[in-house]
VOGU-3710 file (C-alpha; in Angstrom, 3 decimals, decimal comma):
1> xxxxxxxxxx> -19,575/15,652/69,534  -22,530/13,325/69,099  -26,032/14,440/69,940  -28,828/11,962/70,587  -32,526/12,766/70,671  -35,069/10,166/71,760  -38,738/10,149/70,834  -41,704/7,814/70,879  -42,376/7,478/74,575  -45,844/7,738/76,050
11> xxxxxxxxxx> -48,598/6,078/78,025  -49,779/2,619/76,987  -51,829/-0,133/78,558  -50,251/-3,396/79,585  -49,901/-5,685/76,589  -49,528/-2,774/74,218  -46,609/-1,641/72,094  -44,424/1,401/71,624  -41,539/2,163/69,305  -38,790/4,408/70,571
21> xxxxxxxxxx> -36,480/6,195/68,179  -33,119/7,810/68,771  -31,842/10,237/66,160  -28,090/10,751/66,172  -26,008/13,573/64,776  -22,764/13,053/62,930  -21,707/11,681/59,578  -20,220/8,514/61,027  -23,331/7,030/62,626  -22,587/3,678/61,010
31> xxxxxxxxxx> -19,490/3,498/63,221  -21,414/3,977/66,488  -22,205/1,176/68,899  -25,627/1,906/70,353  -27,517/1,019/73,475  -30,777/1,559/75,297  -30,984/1,918/79,060  -33,859/2,700/81,393  -34,377/4,196/84,816  -37,469/3,382/86,816
41> xxxxxxxxxx> -38,644/5,736/89,577  -36,397/5,488/92,604  -34,035/3,036/90,929  -30,694/3,117/89,173  -30,374/3,207/85,412  -30,089/-0,273/83,937  -29,217/-1,868/80,622  -31,986/-2,835/78,180  -30,497/-3,616/74,761  -27,348/-3,022/72,732
51> xxxxxxxxxx> -26,318/-3,164/69,099  -22,793/-3,349/67,750  -21,436/-0,779/65,314  -21,486/-3,524/62,675  -25,184/-4,100/63,335  -24,553/-7,817/63,393  -24,454/-8,357/67,134  -27,289/-7,668/69,546  -27,774/-8,301/73,233  -30,830/-7,937/75,454
61> xxxxxxxxxx> -31,434/-7,827/79,166  -33,210/-11,025/80,168  -36,554/-9,475/81,112  -37,045/-7,941/77,645  -35,899/-10,848/75,495  -38,622/-11,882/73,078  -40,529/-8,641/73,651  -38,128/-5,853/72,635  -36,213/-5,477/69,376  -33,336/-3,079/68,780
71> xxxxxxxxxx> -32,479/-2,065/65,235  -30,572/0,603/63,370  -31,106/2,527/60,158  -27,806/4,001/59,071  -29,428/5,913/56,224  -31,530/7,810/58,759  -28,929/7,947/61,549  -31,480/6,314/63,812  -31,642/3,470/66,275  -35,004/2,112/67,334
81> xxxxxxxxxx> -36,397/0,041/70,151  -39,614/-1,789/69,325  -41,331/-2,718/72,568  -44,149/-5,262/72,496  -46,168/-6,974/75,225  -45,372/-4,132/77,574  -45,713/-4,663/81,312  -46,160/-2,167/84,155  -42,620/-2,990/85,284  -41,329/-1,583/81,978
91> xxxxxxxxxx> -42,337/1,874/83,173  -39,216/4,037/83,154  -37,371/6,831/81,447  -35,613/5,269/78,461  -32,223/6,577/77,371  -30,339/6,108/74,144  -26,545/5,925/74,322  -23,700/5,802/71,834  -19,989/5,228/71,671  -17,477/5,076/68,847
101> xxxxxxxxxx> -15,431/1,912/69,288  -12,012/1,238/67,889  -11,937/-0,702/64,641  -10,938/-3,851/66,510  -14,178/-3,666/68,516  -16,532/-2,986/65,622  -18,472/-6,181/66,314  -18,684/-5,808/70,073  -21,831/-5,009/72,054  -21,579/-2,910/75,198
111> xxxxxxxxxx> -23,860/-3,470/78,167  -22,205/-1,299/80,781  -23,321/2,272/81,268  -19,742/3,397/81,807  -18,747/2,295/78,295  -20,918/4,900/76,612  -19,740/8,422/75,877  -22,920/10,043/74,620  -26,442/10,069/76,037  -29,826/11,393/75,045
121> xxxxxxxxx> -32,140/13,287/77,347  -34,509/10,359/77,811  -38,120/9,643/76,963  -40,790/8,570/79,436  -42,572/5,256/78,982  -45,520/4,555/81,268  -47,349/1,239/81,172  -50,658/1,113/83,010  -52,116/-2,091/84,419
//
């Protein structure tokens, strides 16, 4: 069982920055493919960014490209989402997700919610205009 705990959310003005962290349990974190999703009020949860288990492949949703950066620290069992130039439309609950892919899919990134087996509880990000 993998447990994920997000932190780093909060209230920020438009144009500001936040860094979200997701701490994962387990001794095989380096084998996890990771993702960030978000759910705005009244809307479905959507994909934000994903990182392959290898760490070499990354994919971003179009609206966050150039503003958000996903990264992982295997020594700390942590994945982070650096969010810059925040906009009011980035306001949402942000969720961290993980899955353990087969060895043949070690370099793959996963953008679909249904691919992930483990989820954190979410952290609120509010961007004021």
